[in-house]
C-alpha positions in Angstrom: 157.9 67.6 34.8 157.9 71.5 34.6 157.9 72.3 31.3 159.3 75.5 31.7 162.5 74.3 32.7 165.2 74.0 30.3 166.4 71.1 31.0 163.2 69.2 30.9 162.5 70.7 27.4 165.7 69.1 26.5 164.3 65.6 27.7 160.9 66.9 25.9 162.9 66.6 22.7 164.2 63.3 23.2 160.5 61.8 23.9 159.3 63.6 20.9 162.2 61.9 18.9 161.1 58.6 20.3 157.7 58.8 19.7 158.5 60.1 15.9 161.5 57.0 15.5 160.4 54.3 17.7 156.9 54.3 19.0 154.7 52.4 17.0 157.7 50.7 14.9 156.8 47.0 15.8 159.8 45.4 14.2 162.6 47.3 16.1 164.3 45.2 18.7 167.4 47.2 19.6 167.4 51.4 19.6 171.0 53.3 19.6 171.0 56.6 21.1 174.1 58.2 20.0 175.0 60.9 22.0 177.5 63.7 22.8 180.1 63.0 26.4 178.6 66.0 28.2 174.8 64.8 27.3 175.2 61.5 29.3 173.8 62.9 32.4 170.7 64.5 30.6 170.0 61.2 29.1 170.2 59.5 32.4 168.0 61.6 33.9 165.6 60.9 30.5 165.9 57.1 31.3 165.4 57.3 35.0 162.5 59.5 34.5 160.9 57.1 31.7 161.4 54.3 34.3 159.2 55.9 37.0 155.6 56.3 37.4 156.2 59.7 35.8 157.4 59.1 32.5 155.9 60.4 29.4 156.3 57.5 26.9 153.8 55.0 26.2 156.4 52.5 26.5 157.2 50.5 30.0 160.8 51.3 30.5 163.2 49.3 33.1 166.8 50.9 33.4 169.6 48.6 34.7 173.3 50.1 35.4 174.5 46.7 35.8 178.2 46.7 34.8 179.8 44.8 31.6 182.3 42.7 32.8 182.0 39.7 29.9 179.8 38.7 27.3 179.2 35.2 28.9 178.3 36.7 32.1 175.9 39.8 31.3 172.4 38.3 30.9 173.5 36.6 34.5 174.0 39.5 35.8 171.4 41.5 34.5 168.8 38.6 35.5 170.0 38.7 38.9 169.8 42.9 39.3 166.1 42.3 37.9 165.1 40.1 40.5 166.7 42.4 43.4 165.0 45.4 41.9 161.7 43.7 41.7 161.8 42.2 45.5 162.5 45.9 46.1 159.9 47.3 44.6 157.1 45.4 46.0 155.5 48.5 47.6 155.8 50.3 44.3 153.7 47.7 42.1 151.2 47.7 45.1 150.4 51.2 44.8 150.2 51.2 41.2 147.7 48.3 41.2 144.0 49.1 40.7 141.2 46.5 40.3 141.6 46.5 36.4 145.3 46.7 36.9 147.2 44.1 38.7 150.8 43.1 37.8 150.9 38.8 37.9 154.7 38.3 37.0 155.9 35.2 38.8 159.7 35.2 38.9 160.0 31.7 40.5 161.3 30.3 37.4 163.9 32.7 36.9 165.4 32.1 40.5 167.1 28.9 40.1 168.4 29.1 37.0 171.4 26.5 35.7 174.7 28.2 36.3 176.1 27.3 33.1 176.8 30.3 30.9 175.6 32.1 29.0 172.3 32.7 30.1 170.9 34.7 27.0 167.8 32.7 26.2 166.5 32.8 30.1 167.1 36.8 30.0 164.8 37.0 26.7 162.5 34.8 28.5 162.3 36.9 31.6 161.7 39.9 29.3 159.1 38.2 27.5 157.0 36.8 30.3 157.6 40.2 32.6 155.9 42.1 29.4 153.0 39.5 29.1 152.3 40.2 32.9 152.1 44.5 32.3 148.3 45.4 32.4 146.7 47.4 30.0 148.0 45.2 27.0 149.1 45.5 24.4 152.4 47.4 26.0 156.2 47.3 25.0 159.0 46.5 27.3 162.3 48.8 27.0 165.2 47.3 28.7 167.6 50.4 28.9 171.0 49.4 29.7 173.6 52.2 31.1 176.2 50.1 32.6 178.0 52.1 35.0 181.5 50.0 33.9 182.2 48.7 30.6 185.1 46.3 30.4 185.2 45.9 26.4 182.8 47.3 24.2 183.4 45.4 21.6 182.4 42.4 23.6 179.5 44.7 24.5 178.6 44.9 21.1 178.9 41.0 20.5 176.5 40.3 23.3 174.1 42.7 21.5 174.4 40.7 18.4 173.7 37.6 20.2 170.8 38.6 21.4 169.6 39.6 18.1 170.2 36.4 16.9 168.4 34.7 19.4 165.2 36.3 18.7 164.7 39.5 21.1 160.5 38.6 21.8 158.0 41.0 20.2 157.0 43.6 22.2 160.4 43.9 23.9 163.4 46.4 22.9 166.6 47.2 24.4 168.1 50.2 24.2 171.8 51.5 24.6 173.9 54.7 24.6 176.9 55.3 22.5 179.2 58.0 20.9 178.6 60.5 18.1 181.5 59.7 16.0 183.0 56.9 17.8 180.2 53.7 17.2 181.3 51.5 19.7 178.5 49.4 19.6 178.1 49.8 15.5 176.4 46.5 14.6 175.7 44.8 10.9 172.1 45.5 10.5 172.0 43.2 7.3 170.7 40.0 9.1 168.4 42.3 11.0 166.1 44.1 8.7 164.5 46.7 10.2 165.2 45.8 13.8 167.8 48.2 14.7 167.9 52.0 14.9 170.3 54.9 15.7 169.9 58.5 16.2 171.4 61.6 17.6 169.0 64.0 18.8 170.0 67.4 18.5 169.9 69.3 21.8 170.9 72.6 23.0 172.2 71.3 26.5 175.0 74.2 27.1 172.5 76.7 26.4 169.8 75.2 28.8 172.4 74.8 31.6 173.6 78.6 31.5 169.7 79.7 31.4 169.2 77.0 34.3 171.9 78.8 36.5 171.3 82.3 35.4 168.0 82.3 36.1 166.8 84.8 38.9 168.0 87.6 40.3 171.1 89.1 38.3 172.1 91.5 41.2 172.2 88.0 43.4 176.4 87.6 43.6 175.9 84.0 43.2 174.0 84.1 39.7 176.2 87.1 38.9 179.2 84.8 39.4 177.4 82.0 37.2 176.8 84.5 34.6 180.2 85.4 34.3 181.4 81.7 34.5 179.5 80.9 31.5 181.0 83.9 29.6 184.2 83.0 30.5 183.5 79.5 29.3 182.4 80.7 25.7 185.4 82.8 25.5 187.9 80.4 26.4 186.1 78.0 23.8 186.7 80.9 21.2 190.2 81.1 22.4 189.6 85.1 23.3 191.8 85.6 26.4 191.1 89.6 26.2 187.2 88.9 26.9 187.9 85.9 29.1 189.9 88.4 31.4 187.1 90.8 31.1 184.6 88.5 32.4 186.7 87.1 35.1 187.5 90.9 36.3 183.9 91.3 36.5 183.8 87.8 38.6 186.0 89.1 40.9 184.5 92.4 41.6 180.9 90.9 42.1 182.1 88.2 44.5 184.1 90.4 46.4 181.3 92.9 47.2 179.1 90.2 48.3 181.5 89.7 51.6 181.0 85.9 50.8 184.9 84.4 51.5 184.4 81.2 50.4 183.0 82.8 47.0 185.7 85.3 46.6 188.0 82.0 46.9 185.5 80.4 44.1 185.8 82.8 41.6 189.7 83.3 41.8 190.0 79.2 41.6 187.6 79.6 38.5 189.4 81.8 36.9 192.7 80.0 37.3 190.7 77.4 35.7 189.8 79.0 32.8 193.1 80.0 32.1 194.8 76.6 32.6 193.9 76.9 28.5 196.2 79.8 28.5 199.0 78.1 30.7 201.5 80.9 30.0 199.3 83.9 31.1 200.7 85.7 34.1 197.8 85.7 35.6 197.3 82.2 36.5 200.0 81.7 39.0 198.8 85.0 40.6 195.2 84.0 40.9 196.1 80.5 42.6 198.4 82.1 45.1 195.6 84.8 46.1 193.0 82.0 46.1 195.1 80.0 48.3 196.0 83.0 50.6 192.4 84.1 50.9 191.2 80.2 51.7 194.0 80.1 54.4 192.5 83.3 56.4 188.8 81.9 55.8 190.2 78.6 57.6 191.6 80.7 60.5 188.2 82.2 60.7 186.3 78.9 60.8 184.9 78.9 57.8 184.3 75.3 56.9 183.7 76.4 53.1 187.4 77.8 52.9 188.3 74.6 54.2 187.5 72.5 51.4 188.4 75.2 48.8 191.7 75.3 50.2 192.1 71.6 49.6 191.0 72.3 46.3 193.5 75.3 45.7 196.5 73.1 46.9 195.3 70.9 44.1 195.0 73.5 41.5 198.8 74.5 42.6 200.0 71.2 41.7 198.3 70.9 38.5 199.9 74.1 37.5 203.5 73.3 38.2 202.7 70.2 37.0 201.7 71.7 33.8 204.8 73.7 34.0 206.5 70.9 34.4 208.2 71.6 38.1 207.4 68.3 38.7 209.1 68.3 42.5 206.9 71.4 43.5 203.8 69.9 42.1 204.5 66.9 44.3 204.9 69.0 47.3 201.2 70.8 46.6 199.8 67.3 46.6 201.0 66.2 49.7 200.2 69.4 51.4 196.7 68.7 49.8 197.0 65.1 51.2 197.9 65.8 54.6 195.4 68.5 55.1 192.7 66.2 53.6 193.8 63.6 55.9 194.1 66.1 58.9 190.2 66.8 58.4 189.1 63.1 58.1 188.3 64.0 53.9 190.2 60.4 53.4 188.5 59.8 49.8 190.1 62.9 48.9 193.4 62.2 50.5 193.5 59.0 48.9 193.2 60.8 45.4 195.7 63.4 46.6 198.4 60.7 47.5 197.5 59.0 43.8 198.5 62.2 42.3 201.9 62.5 44.2 202.6 58.8 43.8 202.0 58.5 40.4 204.4 61.7 39.5 206.9 60.6 41.4 207.1 57.2 39.7 207.4 58.8 36.5 209.4 61.9 37.2 210.9 61.4 40.6 211.5 57.4 41.0 214.0 58.1 44.2 211.1 59.1 46.1 208.2 56.5 44.5 208.6 53.9 47.3 208.4 55.9 50.5 205.6 57.8 49.1 203.6 54.6 47.9 204.1 53.4 51.5 203.0 56.5 53.1 199.7 56.5 50.7 198.8 53.2 51.6 198.9 53.8 55.6 197.2 57.0 54.8 194.0 54.6 53.8 194.0 52.3 56.6 191.3 54.2 58.9 189.1 53.7 55.5 186.1 51.7 55.3 185.3 49.2 52.8 182.6 51.7 51.3 185.0 54.1 51.2 187.8 52.2 49.7 185.5 50.4 47.1 184.6 54.0 45.7 187.9 55.9 45.8 191.6 55.3 44.1 192.9 53.8 47.5 192.3 50.5 46.0 195.1 51.3 42.9 197.7 52.4 45.6 196.9 49.3 47.7 197.2 46.9 44.3 200.8 48.9 43.5 201.9 48.6 47.2 201.1 44.9 46.9 203.2 44.3 44.0 206.2 46.2 46.0 205.4 44.0 49.2 205.8 40.6 46.8 209.1 41.6 45.2 210.4 42.5 48.3 209.1 39.2 50.0 207.1 40.8 52.8 204.8 38.3 53.0 203.0 39.4 56.4 202.2 42.7 54.3 201.1 40.8 51.2 198.5 38.6 53.4 197.4 41.8 55.2 196.6 43.5 51.9 195.3 40.5 50.4 192.7 39.9 53.1 191.5 43.6 53.0 191.1 44.0 49.6 189.8 40.4 49.3 186.6 41.5 51.7 186.1 44.5 49.5 186.4 43.2 46.1 186.6 39.6 46.5 189.2 36.6 45.7 190.1 37.9 42.4 190.5 41.5 43.8 193.2 42.7 41.4 191.3 41.5 38.5 188.4 43.7 39.9 190.8 47.0 40.5 192.6 46.4 37.0 189.0 46.7 35.7 188.0 50.2 37.6 191.4 51.3 36.6 190.6 50.7 32.6 186.9 51.8 33.3 188.2 55.4 33.7 188.3 55.4 29.9 186.6 52.1 28.8 183.1 53.4 30.6 180.3 54.5 27.6 179.3 57.1 30.1 182.5 59.0 29.8 184.4 60.5 27.2 187.0 58.2 25.9 190.6 59.6 26.3 193.7 59.6 24.0 197.2 58.3 25.6 198.1 62.0 26.6 194.7 62.5 28.1 194.8 59.5 30.0 198.1 60.0 31.7 196.9 63.4 32.6 193.7 61.9 34.1 196.1 59.2 35.7 198.5 61.9 37.9 196.2 65.1 38.3 192.9 66.3 38.4 192.2 68.7 35.4 191.7 72.0 36.8 189.4 72.9 34.0 187.0 70.0 35.0 186.6 71.2 38.6 184.8 74.6 37.5 
């Protein structure tokens, strides 16, 4: 790891705190990192680093992103993922082995486990047997859990409590991530004295990112752009509109001088995005209008970067119209965004734009809802299964399925059922519903309030795109 890298230095802080609070503390069984939402990616990097041959801590980390769906099936899901990862890591284990450090673990006892749930005991036995097989004993095994989706945080906490009651084996620890001030995974530690620790590591992530992004030649237009962007962000945080405009104008100047049309458009969109914190500022619509016009010029000149920016500009225009409560205008901008993305085969982006238009029409212009929903469904017909599973198209398909079912369109119902079952399984509607809920339930994302959730479902927030 580059010790001069500002991000690496922040990870070093986490490692140092771990050594001080966790390493050598034999009774510990559960470690709960308390983090801020914006630190999630950094902690993900920390766990991935420690799970690799380049890890700096003495413990052996194994990180799993297994989604948490139910407390009675989570252990079985981890066992399945563990065995798959182990089988796919044979070459790595062989590379790491020497005459004195052979890894001799037998996974066979865990391949044919009884189907009856839960399998908590089997998971703990797997962890104990794997730890015992590690070379250079004594070693501590750390199972780091970063579920990419959590259906219910209370059930997740119940599952952790069950493992503690069963008795997590000596030399084995489980590590989870929780949010500062939220305590989604708070567990009563009285029955487990000395076994649970929770802590927050004070980090300076924003400062580290700024130092990393602005390192290099200050005369480089892209570095100058990033410098201005960070200063604008600080001004927006301080609600200092005068300072924000100062750095915004500087950003436009340096990017215009660069001659890079795409960077110039990006500067306009970034500036406008910051002004969404001051929705009534008269500069906001002017910046969006100019960004759209310059991006169109770039597209006409064959600039592919400007194509993506034009699609983004349409989304910003829609979002601005929406916050100004010009709902019909907002829908039209989202439809333009969808059409352009679809024309150039950006189908996942097109699905997102359709979803924004459809959801907004459902709430604010119901007379158009079913027509737009049908068009949105047809937009996704050319999508691959992977594109469907990783986009919001499944939400549109589920809504259209309900519409077809209500209107007794049996052929269409069967068509949607067949397609979505292929992607998500027979219980596809339940799976899609979980995906929707994961937008606010995931531990690796900030929790949203009702107003924020509504905005999230109907329009991308411009301030998230900067």
